[in-house]
C-alpha positions in Angstrom: 102.4 20.9 -170.6 104.5 22.5 -168.0 103.3 23.0 -164.4 104.4 26.2 -162.8 106.5 26.2 -159.6 103.6 27.9 -157.8 101.1 25.2 -158.9 103.5 22.4 -158.0 103.9 23.8 -154.5 100.1 23.9 -154.1 99.8 20.3 -155.2 102.5 19.2 -152.7 100.9 21.1 -149.9 97.5 19.6 -150.8 98.9 16.1 -150.7 100.6 16.7 -147.3 97.4 18.2 -146.0 95.3 15.2 -147.1 97.9 12.8 -145.7 97.7 14.6 -142.3 93.9 14.5 -142.4 94.0 10.7 -143.0 96.5 10.2 -140.2 94.3 12.2 -137.8 91.2 10.3 -138.9 92.9 6.9 -138.4 94.2 7.9 -135.0 90.8 8.9 -133.7 89.1 5.9 -135.3 91.5 3.6 -133.5 91.3 5.5 -130.2 87.5 5.9 -130.1 86.4 2.7 -132.0 84.2 0.3 -130.1 85.7 -3.3 -130.2 82.9 -5.9 -130.4 83.4 -8.9 -128.1 81.2 -11.9 -129.0 80.2 -14.5 -126.4 78.9 -18.0 -127.1 76.8 -19.2 -124.1 73.6 -21.2 -123.5 71.1 -19.8 -121.1 69.4 -22.7 -119.4 70.8 -25.1 -116.8 73.9 -27.2 -117.5 72.5 -29.9 -115.3 69.0 -30.4 -116.6 67.2 -28.8 -113.7 64.8 -25.8 -113.6 66.7 -22.5 -113.9 64.6 -19.4 -113.1 66.4 -16.3 -114.4 68.5 -18.2 -117.0 70.5 -15.1 -118.1 71.2 -13.5 -114.8 74.9 -14.6 -114.5 75.7 -13.5 -118.0 73.9 -10.2 -117.5 75.7 -9.5 -114.3 79.1 -10.2 -115.8 78.4 -8.0 -118.8 77.3 -5.2 -116.5 80.5 -5.4 -114.4 82.7 -5.7 -117.5 81.2 -2.7 -119.2 81.6 -0.6 -116.1 85.3 -1.3 -116.3 85.6 -1.2 -120.1 82.7 1.1 -121.3 84.1 1.3 -124.8 83.6 -2.4 -125.5 80.5 -3.6 -127.2 79.4 -7.1 -126.0 77.2 -9.3 -128.2 75.6 -12.6 -127.4 72.6 -14.6 -128.7 70.1 -14.9 -125.9 67.8 -17.9 -125.5 70.1 -20.7 -126.8 69.3 -23.9 -125.0 71.9 -26.4 -124.0 70.4 -29.1 -126.2 70.9 -26.8 -129.2 74.2 -25.2 -128.2 76.6 -27.7 -129.7 75.0 -27.5 -133.2 74.8 -23.7 -132.9 78.5 -23.5 -132.0 79.5 -26.0 -134.7 77.7 -23.9 -137.3 79.5 -20.8 -136.1 82.9 -22.5 -136.3 82.2 -23.8 -139.8 81.2 -20.4 -141.1 84.2 -18.7 -139.6 82.1 -16.8 -137.0 83.4 -18.5 -133.9 82.5 -16.3 -130.8 85.5 -14.8 -129.0 84.4 -16.4 -125.7 83.1 -19.9 -125.7 81.2 -21.9 -123.0 82.7 -25.4 -122.9 80.5 -28.2 -121.5 82.5 -31.4 -121.0 81.0 -33.2 -124.0 82.7 -30.9 -126.5 85.8 -29.7 -124.6 88.2 -32.5 -125.7 87.2 -32.2 -129.4 87.6 -28.4 -129.6 90.9 -28.5 -127.7 92.2 -31.3 -129.9 91.1 -29.5 -133.2 92.9 -26.3 -132.4 89.7 -24.3 -131.9 90.8 -23.0 -128.5 93.5 -20.6 -127.5 96.0 -21.6 -124.8 95.5 -19.8 -121.5 99.0 -20.7 -120.1 100.5 -17.2 -120.6 97.7 -15.0 -119.3 97.3 -17.4 -116.3 101.0 -16.9 -115.5 100.9 -13.2 -116.1 97.9 -12.7 -113.7 99.3 -15.3 -111.2 96.2 -17.5 -111.4 96.7 -21.2 -110.7 95.0 -24.3 -109.5 95.1 -22.9 -106.0 92.6 -20.2 -107.0 90.1 -23.0 -107.7 89.4 -26.5 -106.5 92.4 -28.4 -108.0 90.6 -31.2 -109.8 87.9 -28.8 -111.1 90.7 -26.5 -112.5 92.1 -29.6 -114.3 88.8 -29.9 -116.2 90.1 -27.1 -118.4 93.3 -28.9 -119.3 94.1 -30.9 -122.4 97.6 -32.5 -122.8 99.0 -30.3 -120.0 97.8 -27.1 -121.7 95.1 -25.0 -120.0 92.4 -24.2 -122.6 89.5 -23.3 -120.2 88.8 -21.7 -116.9 86.2 -23.6 -114.7 83.0 -21.7 -114.5 80.6 -24.0 -112.6 80.7 -27.6 -111.4 78.2 -30.3 -110.4 79.6 -33.1 -108.1 77.8 -36.3 -107.2 76.6 -36.9 -103.6 75.6 -40.2 -102.0 72.0 -39.9 -100.6 70.8 -42.4 -98.1 67.4 -43.4 -96.6 68.4 -42.7 -93.0 65.4 -44.5 -91.6 66.3 -47.7 -93.5 69.9 -47.5 -92.4 68.7 -47.1 -88.8 66.4 -50.2 -89.0 69.4 -52.2 -90.3 71.8 -51.1 -87.6 73.7 -48.4 -89.4 72.4 -45.3 -87.8 75.9 -44.0 -87.0 77.5 -44.3 -90.4 80.5 -42.1 -90.9 80.2 -39.2 -93.4 83.0 -40.8 -95.5 82.8 -44.6 -95.6 84.6 -47.4 -97.5 83.4 -49.4 -100.5 83.5 -52.5 -98.3 81.1 -50.8 -95.9 78.8 -50.0 -98.8 78.9 -53.6 -99.9 78.1 -54.9 -96.4 75.2 -52.4 -95.8 73.7 -53.3 -99.2 74.0 -57.0 -98.4 72.2 -56.5 -95.1 69.3 -54.4 -96.7 69.0 -57.0 -99.5 68.2 -59.8 -97.1 64.6 -58.5 -97.3 63.4 -59.1 -100.8 61.2 -56.0 -100.8 64.3 -53.8 -100.5 67.4 -53.0 -102.5 70.8 -51.7 -101.3 71.4 -49.0 -104.0 69.9 -47.6 -107.1 71.3 -48.4 -110.6 72.5 -44.8 -110.7 75.7 -46.2 -109.0 77.8 -47.3 -112.0 80.9 -49.4 -112.6 82.7 -46.1 -113.2 81.8 -45.0 -109.6 83.0 -48.4 -108.3 86.4 -47.8 -110.1 86.7 -44.4 -108.5 86.0 -45.9 -105.1 89.4 -47.6 -105.4 91.1 -44.6 -106.9 91.2 -46.1 -110.3 90.7 -45.0 -113.9 90.6 -47.8 -116.4 92.0 -45.4 -119.0 95.7 -45.2 -119.5 96.0 -42.3 -121.9 93.8 -43.5 -124.8 94.1 -47.3 -124.0 92.4 -49.2 -121.2 93.4 -51.6 -118.5 90.6 -53.6 -117.0 92.8 -56.3 -115.3 94.8 -54.4 -112.8 94.3 -55.1 -109.1 92.4 -51.8 -108.6 90.3 -52.4 -111.6 89.3 -55.9 -110.5 88.4 -54.6 -107.0 86.1 -52.0 -108.6 84.5 -54.6 -110.8 84.1 -57.0 -107.9 82.2 -54.2 -106.0 79.8 -53.4 -108.9 79.2 -57.2 -109.5 78.4 -57.7 -105.9 76.0 -54.7 -105.8 74.3 -55.6 -109.1 74.0 -59.3 -108.2 72.3 -58.5 -104.9 69.7 -56.6 -107.0 69.2 -59.6 -109.2 70.5 -57.7 -112.2 67.2 -55.7 -112.1 67.1 -51.9 -112.7 66.6 -50.1 -109.4 65.1 -46.7 -110.0 65.1 -43.4 -108.1 61.3 -43.8 -107.8 61.9 -46.9 -105.7 64.2 -44.8 -103.5 61.5 -42.2 -103.2 59.1 -45.0 -102.0 61.5 -45.9 -99.2 62.6 -49.2 -100.7 66.3 -48.5 -101.4 69.1 -47.7 -99.1 71.4 -45.5 -101.2 71.1 -43.3 -104.3 73.9 -41.2 -106.0 72.5 -37.8 -106.9 74.1 -34.7 -108.5 74.4 -31.6 -106.3 72.1 -29.7 -108.7 69.3 -32.2 -108.5 69.7 -32.5 -104.7 69.4 -28.8 -104.3 66.4 -28.6 -106.6 64.6 -31.5 -104.8 65.3 -29.9 -101.4 64.1 -26.4 -102.4 60.6 -24.9 -102.6 58.4 -25.7 -104.5 60.1 -28.9 -105.8 60.7 -30.5 -102.4 56.9 -30.6 -101.9 56.6 -32.9 -104.9 59.5 -35.1 -103.6 58.4 -35.2 -99.9 59.4 -38.6 -98.6 58.1 -40.6 -95.7 61.6 -41.0 -94.5 64.6 -38.8 -93.8 67.4 -38.3 -96.3 71.0 -38.2 -95.2 74.0 -36.9 -97.3 77.3 -38.7 -97.6 80.5 -38.3 -99.6 80.9 -41.0 -102.3 82.3 -44.2 -100.7 86.1 -44.7 -101.3 89.2 -46.2 -99.8 91.4 -43.8 -97.9 93.4 -41.1 -99.7 91.8 -41.3 -103.1 89.6 -38.9 -104.9 86.3 -40.6 -105.7 83.7 -38.0 -106.4 82.5 -37.7 -110.0 81.7 -34.2 -111.2 80.8 -32.4 -114.4 82.5 -29.1 -114.9 81.7 -26.4 -117.5 84.6 -24.1 -118.5 84.9 -20.9 -120.4 87.5 -20.7 -123.2 88.8 -18.3 -125.9 88.6 -18.9 -129.7 91.9 -19.4 -131.3 90.6 -17.1 -134.1 89.7 -14.2 -131.8 90.7 -10.7 -132.8 90.4 -9.6 -129.1 92.5 -12.1 -127.0 93.2 -9.7 -124.2 89.6 -8.6 -123.8 88.4 -12.2 -124.1 90.8 -13.2 -121.3 89.6 -10.4 -119.1 86.0 -11.4 -119.6 86.4 -15.1 -118.8 88.7 -14.2 -115.8 85.8 -12.0 -114.5 83.2 -14.8 -115.0 85.3 -17.4 -113.3 87.2 -15.6 -110.5 84.9 -12.7 -109.5 83.4 -13.4 -106.1 80.0 -11.7 -106.7 79.6 -13.5 -110.1 80.5 -16.9 -108.6 78.1 -16.3 -105.8 75.4 -15.8 -108.4 76.5 -19.0 -110.1 75.9 -20.8 -106.8 72.6 -19.2 -106.1 70.9 -19.4 -109.5 72.5 -22.4 -111.4 72.0 -25.0 -108.6 75.5 -26.5 -109.0 78.5 -25.2 -107.2 80.9 -22.3 -107.6 84.4 -23.3 -108.6 86.0 -20.9 -105.9 86.8 -22.2 -102.4 86.4 -18.7 -101.1 82.8 -18.7 -102.2 81.9 -22.2 -101.1 83.3 -21.7 -97.6 81.6 -18.3 -97.1 78.7 -17.2 -95.0 76.8 -16.5 -98.3 76.8 -20.2 -99.1 75.5 -21.0 -95.6 72.7 -18.5 -96.1 71.8 -20.0 -99.5 71.7 -23.5 -98.1 69.6 -22.5 -95.2 67.0 -21.0 -97.6 66.7 -24.4 -99.3 64.3 -25.9 -96.7 65.3 -29.5 -96.8 69.0 -29.0 -97.7 71.3 -30.7 -95.1 74.5 -29.6 -96.8 76.9 -27.2 -95.0 79.7 -25.2 -96.6 82.3 -27.4 -95.0 80.6 -30.6 -96.4 80.5 -29.2 -99.9 84.1 -28.0 -99.6 85.1 -31.5 -98.6 83.2 -33.0 -101.6 84.8 -30.6 -104.1 88.2 -31.4 -102.7 87.4 -35.1 -103.4 86.5 -34.6 -107.1 88.2 -37.1 -109.5 89.9 -36.0 -112.7 88.3 -37.1 -116.0 90.6 -38.5 -118.7 91.4 -36.1 -121.5 91.8 -37.4 -125.1 90.0 -36.8 -128.3 87.7 -39.8 -128.5 87.2 -40.3 -124.8 83.4 -40.1 -124.9 83.1 -42.4 -127.8 85.5 -45.0 -126.3 83.7 -44.8 -122.9 80.3 -45.3 -124.5 81.5 -48.5 -126.3 83.2 -49.8 -123.1 80.1 -49.1 -121.1 77.9 -51.0 -123.5 80.2 -54.1 -123.3 80.5 -54.0 -119.5 76.8 -53.6 -119.0 76.0 -56.6 -121.2 78.6 -58.7 -119.3 77.1 -57.7 -116.0 73.6 -58.6 -117.2 74.9 -62.0 -118.2 76.9 -62.5 -115.0 80.0 -62.9 -117.2 82.0 -59.7 -116.4 85.0 -61.3 -114.7 85.3 -63.9 -117.5 85.0 -61.2 -120.2 87.3 -58.5 -118.9 90.4 -59.5 -120.9 88.4 -59.8 -124.2 86.6 -56.5 -123.6 90.0 -54.8 -123.0 91.4 -56.4 -126.2 88.4 -55.3 -128.3 88.5 -51.7 -127.1 92.3 -51.3 -127.5 92.4 -52.7 -131.0 89.7 -50.3 -132.2 91.0 -47.0 -133.7 88.7 -44.0 -134.1 
């Protein structure tokens, strides 16, 4: 069957017309499509303290982001609790539905970074000229794994040393410096312990804290060294403090009763206990005083937990994801809200040292902290080791050291504990 020249021209024109229509359709679809950015966050406190408006920071960030990028649709599952978050996220990853933006508490950061679940942030950090100087240096390092930045710090929770100021005064230590040495801690605890009804420090002060007091980490990459001079000094300190307590557990309740000199306490719990209405339930018959964690000179000895935000390595929207986590972690207004509502600390020095922080602390009736004090504490934060099975290895090490302490055998067992941990593979 022959097709006339006229009909063939009509067919060609029709094909061209349809092709043009498809091109126009695809152009406008791409131009006016609404990309969907998914966010994986939990809504309650990272620090196990009451958290009033749990979603307020996330809502504020979404509002500000959509104002700048109105074409982006942001989706997140509200109401996920921190205790359920790890299982929720694992299920999403297994099913191939990993959120574009991921909240990264410390207990899962190493695993996700090691398994390739997170996208490197090195290039966007360089492009936007963001570095450790934007944040507190050690807090920024919480988002690093093997020298690659996988997360931006979002909120942090350093440890303070709280003292019974009345008990210190009665024992001749009323003028104790804000930053004192581990030897001073040891001497004060010995003096307080002379009276059998009192203890020097609660059992919240751990052998890890004692190691940091001498600027030491027992971890050297993924192996441990328990027999260096610094390590032995730290173990000597914790043995002395524990021995003076008769190897008995000394609780925070005993501190509340006025029977203990010192108690390490996280910033979030301190701010909660010194704020209305919670300070009413924790009203003591003595005055609290805040100190920096004891340490020798020129070492960083403050433990801190830091939550980061990262980007899925599978994201279809790497640029939008980066812009969102950058907003959450570097925007002054959002970080002020982190400070106000989440009871830990902002990760930005410009927020911590601001008048806003001073105003917030003044509103927490019993809070003795000043912006300068908190700034000093955050500059003193120690870096946590980063390798895949760090938490598992630390748990095993902690079990062995605690048993050795209870049996008054720690110094004798250090080498055998070191050998046992280092020969284990995970």
